[in-house]
C-alpha positions in Angstrom: 24.8 26.9 0.3 21.3 27.5 0.5 18.7 24.7 1.0 16.5 23.0 -1.4 13.0 23.6 -1.2 11.2 20.2 -2.1 7.5 20.2 -3.3 4.7 18.1 -3.2 1.1 18.8 -3.8 -2.4 17.4 -5.2 -2.5 20.2 -7.8 -1.3 18.5 -10.8 0.8 20.7 -13.5 -2.4 20.8 -15.6 -2.8 24.7 -13.8 -0.6 27.4 -13.3 -0.6 26.8 -9.0 2.7 25.0 -9.0 4.4 27.8 -11.1 2.9 30.6 -9.0 4.3 29.0 -5.8 7.7 29.1 -7.3 7.4 32.5 -8.4 6.7 33.7 -5.1 10.0 32.0 -3.7 11.9 33.5 -6.7 10.5 37.1 -5.8 12.0 36.5 -2.2 15.2 35.1 -3.4 15.9 34.3 -7.0 19.1 31.9 -6.0 16.4 29.3 -4.3 16.6 26.1 -5.9 12.9 24.3 -5.9 12.8 20.8 -6.7 9.3 19.0 -7.5 8.9 15.5 -5.7 5.2 15.0 -6.8 2.2 17.0 -7.8 0.2 14.1 -8.4 -1.1 13.0 -5.0 -5.0 12.1 -5.2 -6.9 15.1 -4.6 -7.6 15.6 -1.1 -5.5 12.5 0.1 -3.8 13.6 3.4 -2.8 9.8 3.8 -1.2 9.6 0.5 0.6 13.1 1.3 1.8 11.5 4.5 3.4 8.4 3.1 5.1 10.4 0.0 6.5 12.8 2.4 8.0 10.0 4.4 9.3 8.1 1.4 11.3 10.9 -0.1 12.3 13.1 3.0 15.2 10.6 4.5 17.2 11.0 1.0 17.7 15.0 1.2 20.3 16.6 3.2 20.0 18.4 6.7 18.3 21.5 6.1 16.1 20.9 3.5 12.7 22.1 3.4 9.9 20.4 2.2 6.4 21.9 1.4 3.6 19.5 1.3 0.4 21.2 0.3 -2.7 18.6 0.4 -5.1 20.8 2.3 -8.9 20.2 1.9 -9.4 22.4 5.0 -7.8 25.3 3.4 -8.9 28.5 5.0 -10.3 26.8 8.2 -8.9 27.0 11.5 -6.5 24.3 10.8 -2.9 25.1 11.6 -0.6 26.4 8.5 2.7 25.0 10.3 6.4 24.4 9.9 7.7 21.4 11.9 11.6 20.8 12.3 12.3 17.4 12.2 14.8 15.3 14.4 17.2 14.9 11.5 17.3 18.8 10.6 15.0 19.1 8.0 11.7 21.2 7.9 8.3 20.3 6.7 5.7 23.2 6.1 2.4 21.8 5.6 -1.3 22.4 6.8 -1.3 20.3 10.4 -4.0 18.1 9.1 -2.4 14.5 9.5 0.4 14.9 6.7 3.1 15.0 9.6 2.2 11.3 10.8 4.6 9.2 9.1 7.2 11.4 9.7 6.1 12.0 13.4 6.8 8.3 13.8 9.6 7.1 11.6 11.8 10.5 11.7 10.6 12.4 15.0 9.6 15.9 15.4 11.8 18.3 17.4 9.3 21.4 17.5 6.6 22.8 15.5 5.2 26.3 15.0 2.1 27.7 13.3 2.8 30.6 10.7 2.7 34.0 12.1 0.4 35.5 9.0 0.9 39.1 10.0 4.7 38.4 9.5 5.0 35.5 7.2 2.1 36.1 4.4 2.9 37.3 0.8 1.7 40.9 0.5 -1.7 41.5 -1.0 -3.1 38.3 -0.4 -4.8 38.9 3.0 -8.2 38.5 1.7 -7.6 35.4 -0.1 -8.5 32.3 1.8 -8.2 29.5 -0.7 -4.4 29.2 -1.9 -2.4 28.9 1.5 0.2 27.2 -0.8 1.3 30.1 -2.6 0.4 33.1 0.2 1.9 31.2 3.6 3.4 28.1 2.7 5.5 29.1 -0.4 6.4 32.3 1.2 7.3 31.0 4.7 9.6 28.4 2.9 11.6 30.9 0.9 12.3 33.1 4.0 13.3 30.0 5.6 15.4 28.6 2.9 17.2 32.0 2.0 18.0 32.7 5.7 15.7 35.9 5.9 14.0 34.4 8.9 14.7 31.6 11.6 12.5 28.8 12.8 11.9 30.9 15.8 10.7 33.7 13.7 8.1 31.7 11.6 5.5 31.9 14.8 4.5 30.9 17.9 5.6 27.1 19.2 3.0 24.7 20.0 3.0 21.3 21.7 4.1 18.1 19.8 0.9 16.4 21.8 -1.4 18.9 19.6 0.0 17.7 16.1 -3.1 16.1 14.1 -2.1 12.7 13.6 -3.8 9.7 11.4 -4.5 6.1 12.8 -1.2 4.5 13.6 -2.8 1.1 11.9 -1.8 2.9 8.5 2.3 2.6 9.8 2.4 -0.9 10.8 0.6 -4.1 11.7 0.7 -5.9 14.5 3.0 -8.8 13.5 3.3 -11.8 15.8 3.4 -15.1 14.1 3.3 -16.2 10.3 -0.8 -15.7 10.3 -0.6 -11.9 9.5 -3.5 -9.6 9.3 -2.7 -5.9 7.7 -4.5 -3.4 5.5 -3.8 -2.1 2.4 -2.0 1.0 3.3 -0.7 2.9 -0.4 -1.9 2.1 -4.1 0.1 5.4 -5.6 2.7 3.1 -7.1 2.6 4.6 -10.9 2.9 0.8 -11.8 0.1 -0.2 -10.1 1.6 -2.3 -7.2 -0.2 -2.1 -3.7 1.4 -1.6 -0.4 0.4 -3.3 3.1 1.3 -1.7 6.2 3.5 -4.9 6.9 7.2 -4.0 7.3 9.4 -6.5 5.5 11.7 -6.6 8.5 8.6 -7.9 10.2 7.6 -10.2 7.6 10.8 -12.1 7.5 11.2 -12.3 11.5 8.3 -14.3 11.8 9.3 -16.9 9.5 8.8 -15.7 5.8 11.6 -15.9 3.2 12.2 -15.5 -0.6 11.0 -18.5 -2.3 7.9 -19.2 -0.1 4.6 -19.4 -1.3 1.8 -17.5 0.5 -1.8 -17.6 0.3 -3.1 -14.0 0.4 -6.9 -12.9 0.7 -7.7 -9.7 -0.1 -10.9 -8.2 1.3 -13.4 -5.4 2.2 -17.0 -5.0 3.5 -18.2 -5.7 -0.1 -16.4 -9.1 -0.3 -13.2 -10.9 -1.4 -11.5 -9.4 -4.1 -7.9 -11.6 -4.3 -7.7 -15.1 -2.9 -4.5 -16.7 -4.3 -1.0 -18.3 -3.5 1.7 -16.3 -4.4 5.4 -16.4 -4.5 7.4 -14.2 -2.3 10.4 -13.0 -4.7 13.0 -10.3 -4.9 11.0 -8.4 -7.7 9.0 -8.7 -10.6 11.0 -10.6 -13.3 10.9 -14.0 -10.8 7.3 -14.6 -12.2 5.9 -14.7 -15.5 4.5 -11.8 -17.3 1.0 -11.0 -15.9 1.3 -13.2 -13.0 1.3 -11.7 -9.1 4.0 -11.5 -6.7 5.0 -10.5 -3.2 8.0 -8.6 -2.8 9.7 -5.7 -0.6 8.9 -2.4 -1.9 11.5 0.3 -2.0 9.8 1.6 0.9 10.7 -1.7 2.6 7.1 -2.6 3.1 5.7 -5.8 1.7 3.9 -5.2 -1.7 1.8 -6.9 -4.0 2.1 -6.4 -7.7 1.8 -7.9 -11.1 4.7 -8.6 -13.4 4.3 -5.8 -16.1 0.8 -5.2 -15.1 -1.1 -3.3 -12.5 -2.5 -5.2 -9.5 -4.6 -2.1 -8.5 -6.3 -1.8 -11.5 -6.7 -5.6 -12.5 -8.5 -6.2 -8.9 -10.1 -2.7 -8.4 -8.0 -2.1 -4.8 -8.0 1.0 -3.0 -6.4 1.8 0.2 -7.8 2.3 3.8 -8.5 0.8 6.9 -11.6 -1.2 5.5 -9.1 -3.0 3.1 -7.9 -6.3 4.9 -5.1 -8.6 4.0 -4.2 -12.0 5.5 -1.1 -13.8 4.6 -0.6 -17.5 5.6 2.4 -19.8 4.5 1.9 -22.5 2.5 3.8 -25.6 3.4 
């Protein structure tokens, strides 16, 4: 059985770009299965691309080919790459930071730059703005169908040369109950926000479900949230519209509203400038 190709982009489905990429794959091998993860990543948001890839990748079997196209540098000298992960899956993506989370959490065995002279969709040589179709989709289809091996993708390059985002996006330095972190993700469709604090670390230093926690959320413009919030299993343990701290489905600490959008209510975004402080209330 041939591996699936799993897609994520910032293209949306309002334009024919996604269908065009899948059409290229079907021309290479009509039997290939293409599965959409998401096409609603915020435009140009490489951090979100890295997070979304990290979220979905572990749930797919060995050999799956992931294609991630969030590519603000398309057409520039940035590398168009294929990474072989240590769990046996592949990621085809611009090397622009998208590999950050899987680099640290899964591990990368090897990486190669796509050889455009061999692995480019014919007739697109003069097009510089749609590598998702012309390089990534075409190479993904050839790899998934077995028409090329990983070694035939192109020349390998050092893992040390992979472009990585700031490690602080992945993990806060948690030493005691007074935790400082950042808002790392606001892409949840229900409006919850996720911090760079692993739930495992949160619990390790003494936080437990049922505790009340003082949360301060701020950036350089000022304080956006300053309240005491319960730590619970899920939203239903607080009244509708009330905030709650919980373990997200990615095993990071999250803050949300029961049947409401915390992100919209408090106008929060992700980034190193969005700081959070946690302190247990006795």
